[in-house]
N, C-alpha and C positions, 0 to 999 in steps of 0.2 A: 652648913645647914643644920640650923637646930631644933629646938622643941617647937618655937613659934611657927616656922615654916610647917612641921609637921600637925600642928594644929590648925594652921589655915587649909592644908591640903584634906585633913580630917573633914574639915565643914562641908569641902565639896562634893564627898563621898555620899551617893544617893542612896536610901534605903532599899532593900530588895522590895518590890511588889508581891501582893499576894495569889497571883493567879495559879492556878494547875497547869503545869507542864506536862502534858500527856506523854509526849515524845520522851520524857527523861523519867518520868515517874517520879517527881520533885515536890507534888502536891503536899503542901503542909500548912499548919495554921500560922497564920500570918504574924503573931506574938512569938512564936518559935525563928521565924526569919529574923524579925528585929533582934532579938536577943542573941542570935549567931552573929549578925551584923556588928552589933557591940561589942560582943566578945571579941572580934577579931580586931577591931579599930582600938580600944582598951589594951589588948595583948599587944600590938604592934607599937602603940604610944609607950607603954611601959619597960619594953625591952629595947626602944631606940637609944636610950644613951647607955645603958650598961651592956646590953648583948646585940650590938649593931645587925650581926650576921643572921640572928634569928629573926628580928626584925624585918630584916631584906625578906627572907623566906617567906614571913606572914604576909608582907606587903605583896609580894609576888605572886602568891596563889590566891589573896583574894580580889586585889585589882586587876589583876591580869588573866586571873583562870587557870595559871600554868600548872602544869604538871610537875610533880618533885622531882622526876627525873631529868626534865627539861632546866629546872632551877639548879639541880646539882651538877649540869654539864655546863654551865657557863664557864668560859675562862678569859683572861684577860684581854685575849684577842677578840673577843666577842663584844668589849666595850670600847666606845669611840670618846672621843675628847669632850663629847657634848653630853656624855653618859647614856648614850642610846646603846641598847644592848641588843645584838642579835640571837633571838631565841632559834635555835637550828630544830628544824621540825624532827619529831617523834611518830610513832604510830601512824603515820601516812600524811599528817599535815604539813602544811607549809612553813618555812620560816617568816619570822615576823620580827619587828623592831619593838623595844618597849623603853620608854623614858625614864630612866633611875635617876635623875637629878637630884632626887631628896637626899638619896644616899651616896653623895660626891664623896664624901671624906672618907666613908668606908670604903669605895670602890677605887679612889684615886691610886692606890699602890698596886693595883692589878692592871690596869691600864696598859695594852700592849704585850704582857708578857704570856708566855703559853701555860701558865698554872691554872689550876683550877681555883674559882674566887671561893668556893666552899668545900675545898678539898678535904678540911679535916672532918667533915660531917658524912654519914651515910643516911639512907631514907630512914634506918631503923631508929637513928639519935634523934632524927627530924619527928619521927612519930612520937618518940617518947616525951619531947619537949612539949609538942602540942597537945598531947594528952593532959602533961601537967598545967599546961594553961587552960584546960577546960576546951580546947578547941575540937570537940567531936561531938557527934550526932547520929544517933540511930535513926535513918529515914523508914518511913512506912515501908512493909516488904521486904525490908533487907534485914539478914540476919544478923550482920556485923555492924558495929559503927563506923561511921564515915570520918577518918582523920585527915590523912595527906590530900585525900581529895573534896575535902568539905569546902575549902577556897575555890575549887572548880566547880562546885555544884551551886555554890552562892552566885559566883559571877555569871552561870548560865541562868539562873532563875533571873537575874537584873538584867542580862542581855538577849534573852529569848526574843526572837521575833513574834510580834503581835499575831501573827496568822498559826503559829505554833500552841496558841494560848488558849486555854478552854476553862472559861468561868466555871465555877460549881453551880 
């Protein structure tokens, strides 16, 4: 899978809406959300050929709202031949499936074995790499910037049910 497939997938990504999600205190200016979406997509695209593991992390965080701990715990046994990845539940959530066929060439060597796909990384390394790529944002009311949780925030903004949304 190459850059053309990545660009096709990129075109299918919807931008984050502007509503105020009062349940998660994620009410931000729409322009900021658009900029963060573009930053995620451009970082993912930039890293795809040179550092597929980092691109894989960015993609999982942004398109599926996964926690960094869920991503770092993926083993080869969690990946099927059709590149469906079983995300094991963390923090009381349920197991779920994510299709990662976009990263087939990266994942191929891990299928079926019991090693961690991203075993060479820890959450601190991922944090530093995301910061270098400019993937952080300080949400209103928070003292610290959101870095490893930012993809989850954007995913929630895009996917929060309408009955939880309150317009300004």
